C-alpha positions as CSV (number, residue, x, y, z in Angstrom):
1,X,-47.7,152.5,-7.9
2,X,-48.7,150.9,-11.2
3,X,-52.2,150.4,-12.5
4,X,-53.1,146.7,-12.4
5,X,-55.9,144.6,-14.0
6,X,-59.1,143.6,-12.3
7,X,-58.0,140.0,-12.0
8,X,-54.6,141.0,-10.6
9,X,-56.4,143.2,-8.1
10,X,-58.8,140.5,-7.1
11,X,-56.0,137.9,-6.8
12,X,-54.1,140.3,-4.5
13,X,-57.1,140.9,-2.3
14,X,-58.0,137.3,-1.9
15,X,-54.4,136.3,-1.2
16,X,-54.3,138.7,1.8
17,X,-57.9,138.0,3.1
18,X,-57.3,136.2,6.4
19,X,-60.5,134.3,7.5
20,X,-61.8,135.1,10.9
21,X,-61.0,132.8,13.8
22,X,-63.8,133.8,16.2
23,X,-66.9,131.5,16.3
24,X,-70.2,131.5,18.1
25,X,-73.2,129.2,18.3
26,X,-76.6,130.5,17.2
27,X,-80.0,129.1,17.0
28,X,-80.8,127.7,13.5
29,X,-83.7,130.1,13.0
30,X,-81.3,133.0,13.6
31,X,-78.5,131.7,11.3
32,X,-79.7,133.1,8.0
33,X,-76.8,134.7,6.1
34,X,-74.2,133.4,8.6
35,X,-71.3,131.2,7.5
36,X,-70.8,127.7,9.0
37,X,-67.6,127.3,10.9
38,X,-68.0,123.5,11.2
39,X,-69.2,120.8,8.8
40,X,-72.7,119.4,9.7
41,X,-73.1,115.6,10.0
42,X,-76.6,114.1,10.1
43,X,-77.5,111.8,13.0
44,X,-80.6,110.5,11.2
45,X,-81.8,109.4,7.7
46,X,-83.9,111.9,5.8
47,X,-86.5,110.7,5.1
48,X,-86.4,108.5,8.2
49,X,-88.4,105.7,6.5
50,X,-89.8,104.8,3.1
51,X,-92.8,107.0,2.5
52,X,-95.3,107.9,-0.1
53,X,-94.7,110.7,-2.6
54,X,-98.4,110.8,-3.6
55,X,-101.9,110.5,-2.4
56,X,-103.0,107.2,-3.7
57,X,-102.8,103.4,-2.9
58,X,-99.8,101.3,-1.7
59,X,-100.0,98.0,-3.5
60,X,-98.0,94.8,-3.6
61,X,-96.9,93.1,-6.8
62,X,-98.7,90.6,-8.9
63,X,-102.2,92.0,-9.4
64,X,-104.2,95.0,-10.6
65,X,-107.2,94.8,-8.2
66,X,-107.1,94.7,-4.4
67,X,-109.1,94.8,-1.2
68,X,-108.2,98.0,0.7
69,X,-107.4,96.8,4.2
70,X,-106.1,100.0,5.9
71,X,-105.9,103.8,5.7
72,X,-102.4,105.3,6.2
73,X,-102.1,109.0,6.9
74,X,-98.8,110.8,7.5
75,X,-97.5,110.2,11.0
76,X,-99.1,106.8,11.4
77,X,-97.5,103.3,11.8
78,X,-99.1,101.0,9.2
79,X,-99.5,97.2,9.4
80,X,-97.8,95.0,6.8
81,X,-99.7,94.4,3.6
82,X,-101.4,91.0,3.4
83,X,-101.5,89.1,0.1
84,X,-104.1,90.6,-2.1
85,X,-104.5,93.8,0.0
86,X,-103.7,97.4,-0.7
87,X,-103.6,100.4,1.6
88,X,-105.1,103.9,1.0
89,X,-102.1,106.1,1.6
90,X,-101.4,109.8,1.7
91,X,-98.4,112.0,0.9
92,X,-95.6,111.6,3.4
93,X,-97.1,108.6,5.1
94,X,-94.8,105.5,5.8
95,X,-95.4,102.8,3.2
96,X,-96.4,99.4,4.7
97,X,-94.0,96.5,4.6
98,X,-94.7,94.5,1.4
99,X,-95.5,97.6,-0.8
100,X,-94.2,97.3,-4.3
101,X,-95.3,100.8,-5.5
102,X,-97.6,103.6,-4.7
103,X,-100.2,104.3,-7.4
104,X,-101.5,107.9,-7.5
105,X,-105.3,108.1,-7.0
106,X,-105.8,109.5,-10.5
107,X,-104.8,106.1,-11.9
108,X,-107.2,104.1,-9.7
109,X,-110.9,103.3,-9.4
110,X,-112.0,102.9,-5.8
111,X,-115.4,101.7,-4.7
112,X,-116.9,99.4,-2.0
113,X,-113.6,98.8,-0.3
114,X,-111.8,97.7,-3.4
115,X,-109.4,99.4,-5.7
116,X,-108.7,98.7,-9.4
117,X,-105.4,99.9,-10.8
118,X,-105.9,101.4,-14.2
119,X,-102.2,101.7,-15.1
120,X,-99.6,99.2,-13.9
121,X,-96.9,100.9,-11.8
122,X,-93.2,100.4,-12.1
123,X,-91.5,98.8,-9.0
124,X,-90.8,101.5,-6.5
125,X,-92.9,104.1,-8.2
126,X,-93.8,107.1,-6.0
127,X,-91.9,105.9,-3.0
128,X,-89.3,108.1,-1.3
129,X,-86.6,105.8,0.1
130,X,-85.2,106.1,3.6
131,X,-82.1,108.3,3.6
132,X,-82.3,109.1,-0.1
133,X,-82.1,112.9,0.7
134,X,-79.6,112.8,3.6
135,X,-78.0,109.6,4.9
136,X,-77.3,109.1,8.5
137,X,-73.6,109.8,9.3
138,X,-73.1,111.9,6.1
139,X,-71.7,115.4,5.9
140,X,-74.6,117.4,4.4
141,X,-73.2,120.9,4.7
142,X,-69.5,121.8,4.6
143,X,-67.7,124.5,6.7
144,X,-67.7,127.8,4.8
145,X,-71.3,127.4,3.6
146,X,-73.2,130.6,3.6
147,X,-76.6,129.8,5.1
148,X,-79.7,130.7,3.0
149,X,-83.3,129.8,3.8
150,X,-82.9,126.5,1.9
151,X,-79.9,125.5,4.1
152,X,-81.8,126.4,7.2
153,X,-84.5,124.0,6.1
154,X,-82.0,121.2,5.6
155,X,-80.5,121.8,9.0
156,X,-83.9,121.6,10.6
157,X,-84.8,118.5,8.8
158,X,-82.1,116.5,10.7
159,X,-83.2,118.0,14.0
160,X,-80.3,120.4,14.6
161,X,-81.4,123.4,16.6
162,X,-78.1,125.3,16.9
163,X,-75.1,125.7,14.6
164,X,-71.5,127.0,14.9
165,X,-70.9,130.0,12.7
166,X,-68.1,132.5,12.3
167,X,-68.6,135.7,14.3
168,X,-69.9,138.8,12.4
169,X,-67.2,140.9,10.7
170,X,-66.9,144.4,12.2
171,X,-66.4,146.9,9.4
172,X,-65.6,150.6,10.3
173,X,-66.6,153.0,7.6
174,X,-66.2,156.7,7.2
175,X,-66.7,159.2,4.4
176,X,-64.4,162.0,3.4
177,X,-65.4,165.3,1.9
178,X,-66.2,168.8,3.1
179,X,-69.0,168.9,0.6
180,X,-71.0,166.1,2.3
181,X,-74.2,166.8,4.2
182,X,-76.4,164.2,6.0
183,X,-80.0,163.8,4.7
184,X,-82.5,165.6,6.9
185,X,-80.3,168.7,7.1
186,X,-80.6,171.8,4.8
187,X,-78.4,171.6,1.7
188,X,-76.2,174.7,1.5
189,X,-74.8,175.9,-1.9
190,X,-72.0,173.7,-3.2
191,X,-72.9,170.8,-0.9
192,X,-74.3,167.3,-1.7
193,X,-76.1,164.7,0.4
194,X,-74.0,161.7,1.6
195,X,-75.8,159.0,-0.4
196,X,-72.8,156.6,-0.3
197,X,-73.3,156.1,3.5
198,X,-76.7,154.5,2.9
199,X,-75.6,152.4,-0.1
200,X,-72.5,151.1,1.7
201,X,-74.3,150.3,4.9
202,X,-76.9,148.4,2.9
203,X,-74.3,146.5,1.1
204,X,-72.4,145.6,4.2
205,X,-75.5,144.5,6.1
206,X,-76.6,142.3,3.2
207,X,-73.3,140.4,3.9
208,X,-74.1,140.1,7.6
209,X,-71.4,142.6,8.7
210,X,-71.6,144.7,11.9
211,X,-71.1,148.3,10.8
212,X,-69.2,150.8,12.9
213,X,-70.1,154.2,11.4
214,X,-67.5,156.8,12.0
215,X,-69.3,159.5,10.0
216,X,-68.1,162.2,7.7
217,X,-64.4,163.2,8.1
218,X,-63.2,166.7,7.1
219,X,-60.8,167.0,4.2
220,X,-57.5,167.2,6.2
221,X,-54.7,164.8,6.6
222,X,-54.7,164.8,10.4
223,X,-58.5,164.2,10.6
224,X,-58.1,161.3,8.1
225,X,-55.2,159.8,10.1
226,X,-57.0,160.1,13.4
227,X,-60.2,158.4,12.0
228,X,-58.2,155.6,10.4
229,X,-56.6,154.8,13.7
230,X,-60.0,154.8,15.4
231,X,-61.3,152.4,12.9
232,X,-58.4,150.0,13.2
233,X,-58.9,149.9,17.0
234,X,-62.6,149.2,16.8
235,X,-63.1,146.9,13.8
236,X,-61.8,143.9,11.8
237,X,-61.8,145.9,8.5
238,X,-61.6,149.6,7.8
239,X,-63.4,151.0,4.7
240,X,-63.5,154.5,3.4
241,X,-65.5,156.1,0.6
242,X,-63.9,159.1,-1.2
243,X,-60.5,160.8,-0.9
244,X,-58.5,158.1,-2.8
245,X,-57.9,160.1,-5.9
246,X,-55.0,162.4,-6.6
247,X,-56.5,165.8,-5.8
248,X,-55.1,168.2,-3.3
249,X,-58.1,167.5,-1.0
250,X,-57.7,163.7,-1.3
251,X,-55.8,162.6,1.9
252,X,-56.6,158.9,2.3
253,X,-53.6,157.6,0.4
254,X,-51.1,159.7,2.4
255,X,-52.9,158.9,5.7
256,X,-52.7,155.2,5.1
257,X,-49.1,155.4,4.1
258,X,-48.3,157.4,7.3
259,X,-49.7,154.8,9.7
260,X,-49.7,151.6,7.7
261,X,-49.1,150.0,4.3
262,X,-50.7,150.5,0.9
263,X,-50.4,147.6,-1.5
264,X,-52.7,148.8,-4.3
265,X,-54.1,152.1,-5.5
266,X,-55.3,152.0,-9.0
267,X,-57.2,149.3,-11.0
268,X,-57.6,149.3,-14.8
269,X,-61.4,149.4,-14.6
270,X,-64.2,151.8,-15.4
271,X,-65.9,153.0,-13.3
272,X,-63.7,152.9,-10.3
273,X,-60.1,153.3,-11.2
274,X,-59.0,154.8,-7.8
275,X,-59.3,151.9,-5.4
276,X,-56.9,151.6,-2.4
277,X,-56.0,148.4,-0.5
278,X,-53.6,148.2,2.4
279,X,-53.3,147.6,6.1
280,X,-53.4,149.6,9.3
281,X,-51.5,147.9,12.1
282,X,-52.5,144.5,10.7
283,X,-56.2,145.5,10.1
284,X,-57.0,145.4,6.4
285,X,-58.1,148.7,4.7
286,X,-60.2,149.2,1.6
287,X,-60.6,152.7,0.1
288,X,-63.5,153.0,-2.3
289,X,-63.9,155.9,-4.8
290,X,-66.3,158.7,-3.9
291,X,-68.5,158.7,-7.0
292,X,-71.6,156.6,-6.1
293,X,-71.6,154.3,-9.2
294,X,-67.8,153.8,-8.8
295,X,-68.2,153.0,-5.1
296,X,-71.0,150.5,-5.8
297,X,-69.1,148.8,-8.6
298,X,-65.9,148.5,-6.7
299,X,-67.7,147.1,-3.7
300,X,-69.4,144.4,-5.8
301,X,-66.3,143.3,-7.7
302,X,-63.7,143.6,-4.9
303,X,-64.9,144.3,-1.4
304,X,-67.7,141.7,-1.5
305,X,-65.4,138.7,-2.3
306,X,-62.7,140.0,0.2
307,X,-65.3,140.3,2.9
308,X,-66.8,136.9,2.2
309,X,-63.4,135.2,2.4
310,X,-62.6,137.1,5.7
311,X,-65.9,135.8,7.0
312,X,-64.9,132.2,6.2
313,X,-67.0,131.7,3.1
314,X,-65.8,129.0,0.7
315,X,-67.6,130.6,-2.3
316,X,-67.6,134.2,-3.4
317,X,-67.6,134.1,-7.2
318,X,-70.7,135.7,-8.7
319,X,-72.6,133.7,-11.3
320,X,-73.0,135.2,-14.8
321,X,-74.5,134.1,-18.1
322,X,-74.1,134.9,-21.8
323,X,-76.4,137.4,-23.4
324,X,-76.7,139.0,-26.8
325,X,-75.8,142.6,-27.0
326,X,-78.5,145.0,-28.3
327,X,-76.1,147.9,-28.3
328,X,-72.7,149.0,-29.8
329,X,-69.8,150.2,-27.6
330,X,-66.5,151.6,-28.7
331,X,-63.3,150.0,-27.4
332,X,-61.6,151.6,-24.4
333,X,-58.3,151.2,-22.6
334,X,-60.0,150.0,-19.4
335,X,-62.2,147.1,-18.7
336,X,-65.7,148.5,-18.5
337,X,-68.6,147.4,-16.3
338,X,-71.8,148.9,-17.8
339,X,-75.2,149.2,-16.2
340,X,-77.6,147.1,-18.2
341,X,-80.9,145.2,-18.2
342,X,-82.5,142.6,-20.4
343,X,-85.2,143.5,-22.9
344,X,-88.2,141.3,-23.7
345,X,-86.1,139.1,-26.0
346,X,-83.4,138.6,-23.3
347,X,-80.9,141.0,-25.0
348,X,-78.8,143.4,-23.0
349,X,-79.6,147.1,-23.3
350,X,-77.7,149.9,-21.6
351,X,-78.8,152.8,-19.5
352,X,-78.2,155.9,-21.7
353,X,-76.1,157.6,-19.0
354,X,-73.1,155.6,-18.0
355,X,-71.4,158.3,-15.9
356,X,-69.9,157.3,-12.5
357,X,-72.2,159.8,-10.7
358,X,-75.5,158.7,-12.3
359,X,-77.2,156.8,-9.5
360,X,-80.4,156.4,-11.5
361,X,-78.5,154.0,-13.7
362,X,-78.0,151.6,-10.8
363,X,-81.7,151.7,-9.9
364,X,-82.8,151.2,-13.5
365,X,-80.3,148.4,-14.3
366,X,-80.6,144.7,-13.5
367,X,-76.9,144.0,-13.6
368,X,-73.5,144.7,-15.2
369,X,-72.3,143.9,-18.7
370,X,-68.6,143.4,-18.7
371,X,-66.5,144.7,-21.7
372,X,-62.9,143.6,-21.7
373,X,-60.2,146.3,-22.1
374,X,-59.8,147.3,-25.7
375,X,-62.6,145.1,-26.9
376,X,-65.7,147.2,-27.3
377,X,-69.0,145.5,-28.3
378,X,-71.1,145.0,-31.5
379,X,-74.8,144.5,-31.8
380,X,-75.5,140.8,-31.7
381,X,-72.2,139.9,-30.0
382,X,-72.2,137.6,-27.0
383,X,-71.3,139.2,-23.7
384,X,-71.3,138.2,-20.0
385,X,-74.1,139.5,-17.8
386,X,-73.7,139.7,-14.0
387,X,-77.1,140.2,-12.2
388,X,-77.1,142.6,-9.3
389,X,-78.8,139.8,-7.3
390,X,-75.5,138.0,-7.3
391,X,-73.9,140.9,-5.4
392,X,-76.6,141.9,-3.1
393,X,-77.0,138.8,-1.0
């Protein structure tokens, strides 16, 4: 099986990511992080009437001094403005019929029931028009939108208390390696703690997945086959960590090929070259490498967009921006994703240890700097920076 580029691997994954069909209705306040399965149409205008954007005075046209005839707080129903009259008005309050503009109180002199306008307003100044945010009958959120707190606010602003979302994706995970020990237990010689379990569960839960944890699996072909079958029976996606390399104790590749299909095994990327993708009786399978930095990187670049598309999301591309390099990097045959953060001048600096097992580099860094295969980097060169925040939510 040939080594393919990152883009080829991503294209293959996305082409085979089948969006979920199951849906459910949840209360709006419980929908954070969920993905809309139906477009939302507003039954009202937002705002529902013309209202004031400022504390000040609602004034008609044609003069700069008025008698103040009424006081209009938010939630009230004002009377129309008579000729020569203004209204004391507060932010969010409906503007009276006949209002030309709202003048903020800092531009007024108010005494003895009269107001003098110190600065003539433009027509419509400081008035929020009915429906200018969301118009009645309009689609204000499309199906496939991942709901953040700001979307929940929009939904609530039109009075929707429940929404239809795609059901949570069930992801079965397990970890291979006789050397693995769970935290809380003594650490015998030659063993390591299973740190990947906690990173992977955190990453999956950040995407709203339901995790089915199948634990640590011994380094044997039969144990690996048996656990893969269990995962395929219990989940929508099976994901492993470790065992996808070419060593004598790496059994994942052979196990997948025994009971399913393997479509990809190696990607021309560093860290994370060994990355398996296939299917088990129609259930997709992702095999992440065992080194913690490699597993984290592969999840961010490949598993995350695959999972988001399976969940019905319409967007999965991470945002990035251009930064100036404050380091030099020799060209390599693989595309490299280096752990970096920005200095006080906004330039990218690297963690000094870029090994695939150096977990402290992930905690220290703020994101990845991408170096194309064979390119390298020179000090002062422009590179792409991908913040971790784009992958962790």
